[in-house]
C-alpha positions in Angstrom: 27.9 111.6 -92.6 27.9 108.5 -90.4 31.1 107.0 -89.2 31.1 103.4 -88.2 33.8 101.8 -85.7 34.9 98.1 -86.2 37.4 96.7 -83.7 36.9 93.1 -84.8 36.2 92.6 -88.4 35.7 89.3 -89.8 35.1 87.2 -93.1 31.5 85.5 -92.8 31.3 82.4 -94.5 27.6 81.5 -94.9 26.6 77.9 -95.9 23.1 76.9 -96.5 21.9 73.2 -95.6 18.6 71.7 -96.2 18.4 70.5 -92.4 21.2 70.5 -90.1 21.9 67.5 -88.1 24.5 66.9 -85.5 25.0 63.0 -85.8 25.8 62.8 -89.3 27.4 64.4 -92.5 25.6 67.6 -93.6 25.4 68.4 -97.2 25.8 72.2 -98.2 23.7 73.5 -100.9 25.3 76.6 -101.2 28.0 78.8 -99.8 29.5 82.4 -99.9 32.1 84.6 -98.5 31.2 88.3 -97.2 32.8 91.3 -95.7 32.0 91.3 -91.9 32.2 92.8 -88.4 29.2 94.9 -86.7 30.8 98.2 -87.7 31.4 97.1 -91.3 28.3 95.6 -91.8 26.5 98.9 -90.6 28.7 100.9 -93.3 27.5 98.6 -95.9 23.8 98.5 -94.9 23.9 102.7 -95.0 25.7 102.6 -98.3 23.0 100.2 -99.9 20.5 102.9 -98.5 22.4 105.7 -100.3 23.6 107.3 -97.1 27.0 108.8 -96.9 28.8 106.7 -94.4 32.5 105.8 -93.3 33.9 103.0 -91.9 37.1 102.8 -89.2 38.5 99.6 -88.6 41.5 97.3 -87.5 42.9 96.1 -90.8 44.4 92.4 -90.3 46.0 90.2 -92.6 43.4 88.7 -95.4 41.1 91.4 -95.0 41.0 92.4 -98.6 37.5 91.3 -99.0 36.6 94.0 -96.4 38.5 96.8 -98.3 36.7 95.7 -101.7 33.5 95.6 -100.5 33.8 99.1 -99.0 34.9 100.2 -102.0 32.4 98.6 -104.1 29.6 100.2 -101.9 31.0 103.8 -102.2 31.9 104.0 -98.7 34.9 105.9 -97.3 37.2 103.7 -95.4 40.3 104.4 -93.4 42.2 101.5 -91.6 44.7 100.7 -89.1 47.0 98.2 -89.9 47.3 95.2 -87.4 49.5 92.1 -87.5 47.7 88.6 -87.7 45.2 86.8 -89.6 41.8 88.3 -89.7 39.1 86.0 -88.0 36.5 83.8 -90.3 32.9 83.4 -88.9 31.1 80.4 -90.1 27.2 80.8 -90.5 25.2 77.9 -91.0 21.4 78.3 -92.5 19.1 75.7 -91.7 16.3 76.0 -94.3 14.2 73.4 -92.4 13.4 76.0 -89.7 15.0 79.3 -91.0 17.5 79.3 -88.1 21.4 80.4 -88.5 24.1 78.9 -86.6 26.8 81.0 -85.7 30.6 79.9 -84.9 32.9 82.6 -84.6 36.5 83.0 -84.0 38.7 85.5 -82.5 41.1 88.2 -83.8 44.6 88.3 -83.0 45.6 90.6 -80.3 45.8 94.3 -81.0 48.7 96.3 -79.8 48.1 100.0 -77.9 49.9 101.8 -80.6 46.9 100.6 -82.9 44.7 101.6 -80.4 46.1 105.1 -80.3 46.1 105.2 -84.0 42.4 104.6 -84.1 41.4 107.3 -81.1 43.3 110.0 -83.6 41.2 108.7 -86.4 37.9 108.8 -84.6 38.7 112.4 -83.5 39.2 113.4 -87.1 35.9 111.7 -88.1 33.9 113.4 -85.4 34.5 116.8 -86.9 32.3 115.9 -90.0 30.0 113.3 -88.7 26.4 113.7 -87.2 26.5 110.0 -86.0 29.3 107.4 -84.8 28.2 103.7 -84.2 30.7 102.0 -82.1 29.9 98.2 -82.8 30.9 94.7 -82.0 33.6 92.6 -79.8 36.7 93.6 -78.6 40.1 92.0 -79.6 42.5 90.9 -76.8 45.0 93.9 -76.3 42.3 96.3 -76.4 41.2 98.1 -73.1 37.9 97.0 -72.1 36.8 100.7 -71.7 37.6 101.7 -75.3 34.3 102.3 -76.3 34.1 104.9 -73.5 37.4 106.4 -74.4 36.4 106.5 -78.0 32.8 108.2 -77.2 34.6 110.8 -74.7 37.1 111.4 -77.5 34.3 112.1 -80.3 32.7 114.3 -77.9 35.6 116.5 -77.2 35.9 117.3 -80.6 32.2 117.6 -81.4 29.9 117.9 -78.3 26.6 117.5 -80.4 27.6 114.1 -82.1 25.4 111.4 -81.5 27.2 108.1 -80.5 25.5 104.6 -81.0 26.7 101.7 -79.0 26.3 98.1 -80.2 28.3 95.9 -78.0 27.9 93.3 -74.9 29.7 92.6 -71.7 32.0 94.5 -69.9 33.2 96.9 -73.1 29.2 97.6 -73.3 29.1 98.6 -69.8 32.0 100.5 -69.5 30.7 102.5 -72.7 27.5 102.9 -70.9 29.5 105.4 -68.7 30.2 107.9 -71.3 26.5 108.3 -72.0 26.1 107.4 -75.7 22.7 108.4 -77.3 21.4 105.1 -78.3 22.4 101.5 -77.4 21.1 98.5 -79.3 21.4 95.2 -77.4 19.6 92.2 -78.5 17.5 90.4 -75.9 20.0 87.7 -75.1 22.8 90.2 -74.9 20.7 92.4 -72.7 20.2 89.4 -70.3 23.6 88.5 -70.2 25.1 91.7 -69.8 22.8 92.7 -67.0 22.5 88.9 -65.6 18.5 88.9 -65.5 15.9 86.9 -67.0 13.5 89.0 -69.1 10.2 87.1 -70.0 8.0 90.0 -70.7 8.1 93.4 -72.6 7.5 94.9 -69.0 10.7 93.3 -68.0 12.6 94.7 -70.8 11.1 98.5 -70.5 11.9 98.2 -66.7 15.6 97.4 -67.1 15.7 99.6 -70.1 14.4 102.5 -68.1 16.5 101.9 -65.2 19.7 102.1 -67.3 18.7 105.1 -69.4 18.3 107.0 -65.9 21.4 105.7 -64.5 23.7 106.6 -67.5 21.9 109.3 -69.1 21.0 107.5 -72.6 18.6 108.8 -74.9 17.5 105.6 -76.4 17.9 101.8 -75.8 16.6 100.0 -78.9 16.2 96.0 -78.2 15.9 93.9 -81.0 13.8 90.7 -80.4 14.3 89.0 -83.7 11.2 87.6 -85.1 9.2 89.1 -82.3 10.2 92.8 -83.3 12.0 95.3 -81.2 11.2 97.8 -78.3 12.5 101.3 -78.3 12.5 103.1 -74.9 13.3 106.6 -73.7 13.0 108.4 -70.2 9.8 109.3 -71.8 8.2 105.5 -72.4 8.3 102.9 -74.9 7.4 102.3 -78.4 7.0 98.7 -79.7 7.2 97.1 -83.4 6.1 94.1 -85.0 8.6 92.2 -87.1 7.6 92.7 -90.9 6.9 89.4 -92.4 9.3 88.7 -95.1 11.0 85.6 -96.7 13.8 84.9 -94.7 17.0 84.0 -96.6 19.5 84.9 -93.8 19.4 86.6 -90.3 23.1 87.4 -90.4 23.7 90.9 -90.1 19.8 91.7 -89.1 20.6 93.4 -86.1 23.5 95.5 -87.9 21.0 96.5 -90.5 18.7 97.7 -87.5 21.5 99.8 -86.5 22.0 101.2 -89.7 18.4 102.1 -90.2 18.6 103.8 -86.3 21.5 105.7 -87.5 20.0 107.2 -90.7 16.7 108.1 -88.7 18.9 110.0 -86.2 21.0 111.4 -88.7 17.6 113.1 -90.3 16.8 114.3 -86.8 14.0 112.0 -86.5 12.5 111.0 -83.1 12.2 107.6 -81.4 9.3 106.2 -83.3 11.3 106.9 -86.5 14.2 105.6 -85.1 12.2 102.1 -84.7 10.6 102.2 -88.0 13.9 102.6 -89.9 15.4 100.1 -87.7 12.7 97.7 -88.1 12.2 98.3 -91.8 16.1 98.0 -92.4 16.4 94.7 -90.7 13.6 93.1 -92.6 15.3 94.1 -95.7 18.4 92.0 -94.6 16.6 89.0 -93.8 15.4 89.0 -97.2 19.0 88.9 -98.5 21.3 86.0 -98.9 24.4 86.0 -96.7 25.4 89.1 -95.0 24.2 91.7 -97.7 21.6 94.3 -97.1 18.6 95.6 -99.2 18.3 98.7 -101.3 16.8 102.2 -100.9 14.1 101.2 -102.9 13.4 98.1 -101.1 13.4 99.9 -97.7 11.0 102.6 -98.9 8.6 99.5 -100.1 8.9 98.0 -96.6 8.6 101.3 -94.7 5.3 101.7 -96.9 3.9 98.7 -95.3 4.9 99.2 -91.5 2.1 99.6 -89.2 
C-alpha cells in the first residue's frame, strides 16, 4: 500500500485557449473540472497504474468531486472534515506555445484539532504502508513543521517506511530535518527554497548532494519539465531526458512523477528505476487533458521507449 497525504486539496478548473493574450478577451475552446491537490493527484495517478493507494486529506465544503474521483479510481480514502469552502485553482492551457498558466487559491484556516486527527490517521496508515507521500502546500492554521511531525509519527510506528516529501519553502525545510527517503522539488522550487540560481546540471547536483548529506536523505529527484529530470544520491547522479509526447496539459505532471517514484520504491527498486518510473509516469500525464493520468498499459509502452 502507498498512502498519500494532502493538506490542501483543490478543484482544478482547466481552460484551453488558442493563444492567451493579456490585453484582450480570450475565448475558451474547452474547459473541465478535476479533483486536485498534490497528494490527491499522486493517489489518482497510482490508481491509474493499478497500484494500491490510499488518500488521507483535509476535506472542505464543496470537495465532493474529490471523494467521487477517488471512489471511481478504486482508491481508499480517509478524510478529516474541515470548515470552509475548498479552493479552486485555474489552469489556462495556451495551445499556441504549449504553456500552462496557473492561478491558485488558498484554502481556509485549519484547526489544530483537525491536525491532530490527521496525525492519528497517519499512524494507522503507517502500519500497512510501504511508502507515504507528503505532498503540497500547507493551509493557514497548520504548523509549518507539520511534515516533520508526520514523518516522525509514521516512522515511530513503522521504522522501515519510506517517506516521500514534495513541498517547498519552510514546510519543506522543516520536513527535511526528519530525513525523508526521497524529496521531489522542481527546479523553480529548489531555487526559491534555497535562494540560489541553478544554471546547470552541475549546480543542481552540487546543491542536492549538500542537502542529502546535511539531512541524511536517500534521493533528491529534481524535475526539470521539458528538460527531463535528475536523481541524486550520496553516491552520484543519474540524468534522464523527457520523453517526446504530444502535450495536452502539464498540470499534474510533477505529481505523476512522484507517483512513478513511489511505485518504484514500493517495489524495492533503486535510483535508476525511480528516475525511469517517474519520467514515464510524468510523460503519460502530459498526454492527458486536464488533471488526469495515464493507464498502466500506456505507462509500459512509454517505459519500453525509455533510453
